Backbone bond lengths (Angstrom), bond angles and torsions (degrees), N, CA, C in turn:
res aa  C-N    CA-C-N  psi(-1)  N-CA   C-N-CA  omega(-1)  CA-C   N-CA-C  phi
1 M - - - 1.455 - - 1.534 107.79 -
2 V 1.316 114.48 138.35 1.458 122.15 177.68 1.525 107.45 -122.72
3 R 1.328 116.16 137.07 1.473 121.17 -179.83 1.518 109.59 -135.26
4 W 1.318 114.85 145.68 1.463 120.14 171.43 1.519 108.56 -160.77
5 M 1.308 115.86 161.79 1.460 120.77 176.16 1.524 108.40 -83.40
6 A 1.327 116.29 133.65 1.461 122.03 179.71 1.523 109.97 -62.57
7 D 1.330 115.64 141.45 1.461 119.36 175.58 1.531 109.19 -73.89
8 E 1.314 116.10 176.66 1.472 120.95 -175.47 1.533 112.01 -59.56
9 E 1.329 117.05 -42.40 1.469 120.82 -179.28 1.522 111.70 -63.22
10 L 1.333 117.01 -47.36 1.462 120.36 179.64 1.526 110.68 -66.55
11 S 1.320 117.71 -39.46 1.467 120.59 177.94 1.528 110.96 -59.64
12 M 1.331 116.45 -41.57 1.458 120.54 177.85 1.529 110.75 -62.68
13 L 1.328 116.79 -44.37 1.468 120.67 178.60 1.522 110.80 -61.75
14 L 1.321 117.10 -42.36 1.464 120.55 -179.80 1.521 111.99 -66.67
15 R 1.324 117.67 -40.25 1.476 119.76 176.16 1.522 110.46 -59.41
16 R 1.320 116.42 -44.00 1.468 120.32 178.93 1.529 111.03 -65.49
17 Y 1.338 116.54 -43.26 1.469 121.94 -179.60 1.530 110.70 -61.06
18 Y 1.332 116.31 -51.15 1.463 119.98 -179.62 1.527 112.10 -71.84
19 G 1.317 117.62 -15.84 1.456 122.33 174.23 1.524 112.63 -80.84
20 G 1.335 116.41 -3.64 1.452 120.85 175.00 1.516 115.68 105.66
21 E 1.332 117.38 1.86 1.467 119.11 179.74 1.525 109.55 -74.53
22 G 1.307 116.01 126.89 1.456 121.35 -178.20 1.517 113.42 -83.84
23 G 1.330 115.15 165.94 1.455 121.61 173.10 1.520 115.30 77.92
24 L 1.330 118.17 14.36 1.457 119.99 -176.49 1.526 114.05 -101.66
25 W 1.333 117.76 -14.46 1.463 119.89 -173.48 1.530 112.07 -60.55
26 T 1.323 118.17 -39.92 1.462 120.63 179.39 1.524 110.93 -62.26
27 V 1.317 117.82 -43.08 1.467 121.98 178.99 1.529 110.25 -64.73
28 I 1.326 117.22 -40.73 1.462 121.64 178.51 1.529 109.85 -63.68
29 R 1.323 117.54 -46.18 1.472 121.20 178.46 1.521 111.22 -60.89
30 E 1.318 117.89 -41.16 1.467 121.09 178.94 1.527 110.80 -63.66
31 H 1.317 116.52 -39.74 1.472 121.28 178.26 1.533 109.58 -61.41
32 I 1.331 116.85 -46.26 1.466 122.05 179.77 1.526 110.10 -64.96
33 A 1.337 117.53 -44.63 1.472 121.50 -179.39 1.526 111.22 -60.15
34 A 1.326 117.35 -39.30 1.465 121.13 178.91 1.529 110.29 -64.62
35 E 1.320 117.13 -41.33 1.462 120.29 178.86 1.530 110.97 -65.96
36 L 1.332 116.85 -42.89 1.461 120.13 178.42 1.525 110.96 -62.69
37 K 1.319 116.64 -40.06 1.463 120.69 178.77 1.527 110.43 -62.75
38 R 1.333 116.90 -42.26 1.473 121.06 177.03 1.528 111.23 -59.39
39 C 1.335 115.89 -31.43 1.466 121.12 179.65 1.523 112.60 -87.20
40 G 1.336 117.18 -3.29 1.461 121.09 -179.60 1.512 114.06 78.12
41 I 1.331 117.09 22.54 1.463 122.24 -179.18 1.525 108.63 -102.43
42 E 1.329 115.74 124.46 1.460 120.31 179.65 1.512 109.71 -126.03
43 G 1.324 115.73 170.67 1.457 121.59 178.36 1.512 111.88 101.87
44 V 1.313 114.85 175.09 1.459 121.75 -177.82 1.521 108.81 -75.18
45 R 1.313 115.57 134.22 1.463 121.52 -177.02 1.523 110.71 -132.07
46 H 1.313 115.04 149.93 1.463 122.21 173.52 1.523 106.26 -97.23
47 I 1.321 116.48 124.55 1.461 122.02 -175.48 1.527 109.58 -106.42
48 R 1.336 115.44 129.18 1.466 120.55 174.06 1.518 108.58 -132.23
49 F 1.312 115.35 158.79 1.458 121.30 176.93 1.511 108.82 -131.18
50 R 1.314 116.70 140.51 1.461 121.67 176.87 1.526 107.48 -122.46
51 R 1.306 115.76 125.17 1.470 121.43 179.28 1.519 108.82 -72.30
52 R 1.296 116.28 130.43 1.463 123.73 176.50 1.524 107.99 -121.50
53 D 1.310 116.87 165.32 1.470 120.70 178.11 1.523 111.62 -59.27
54 D 1.335 116.41 -31.91 1.465 120.88 -175.90 1.533 113.41 -105.20
55 G 1.337 118.34 16.11 1.468 121.02 177.93 1.516 111.46 140.58
56 Y 1.322 115.77 -143.91 1.459 121.77 -178.70 1.521 110.33 -123.35
57 E 1.312 115.36 137.14 1.454 120.93 172.35 1.527 107.12 -93.29
58 V 1.319 116.41 132.82 1.459 122.26 176.72 1.524 106.59 -95.32
59 I 1.329 116.80 129.56 1.461 121.92 -179.22 1.526 107.32 -124.38
60 I 1.324 115.84 119.49 1.457 121.86 -176.94 1.522 108.26 -116.63
61 E 1.337 115.98 127.44 1.451 121.45 178.13 1.525 109.25 -126.30
62 D 1.315 115.95 152.69 1.446 120.95 174.89 1.534 108.33 -61.88
63 A 1.318 117.87 135.28 1.464 121.50 -176.13 1.524 112.68 -100.44
64 S 1.314 117.55 13.47 1.469 118.88 -176.48 1.530 112.35 -62.75
65 G 1.320 119.50 -24.55 1.450 121.99 -179.56 1.520 113.80 -88.93
66 Y 1.323 117.09 -4.23 1.459 120.48 -178.32 1.524 110.39 -93.50
67 E 1.312 114.75 143.01 1.464 119.98 176.41 1.517 108.89 -117.54
68 T 1.324 116.70 143.19 1.450 120.09 177.40 1.522 109.64 -82.09
69 E 1.316 115.31 147.69 1.466 120.21 177.43 1.506 109.39 -84.55
70 V 1.300 116.05 142.82 1.469 120.84 179.50 1.491 109.82 -103.82
């Protein structure tokens, strides 16, 4: 598991996303993927966010145990 506090740009995107603005998930995923790449982390990941008083915590877990629904 990898965790970090979202930067200002990602926090803004998440506020808009959770506020109901559509079409942002792809941009959010790209932001997360770029950060993971900078850290040398590859592969399928499960992305979660936890709201904190000072922003959003990004929580990344290995997705090998998750199955997609058909």
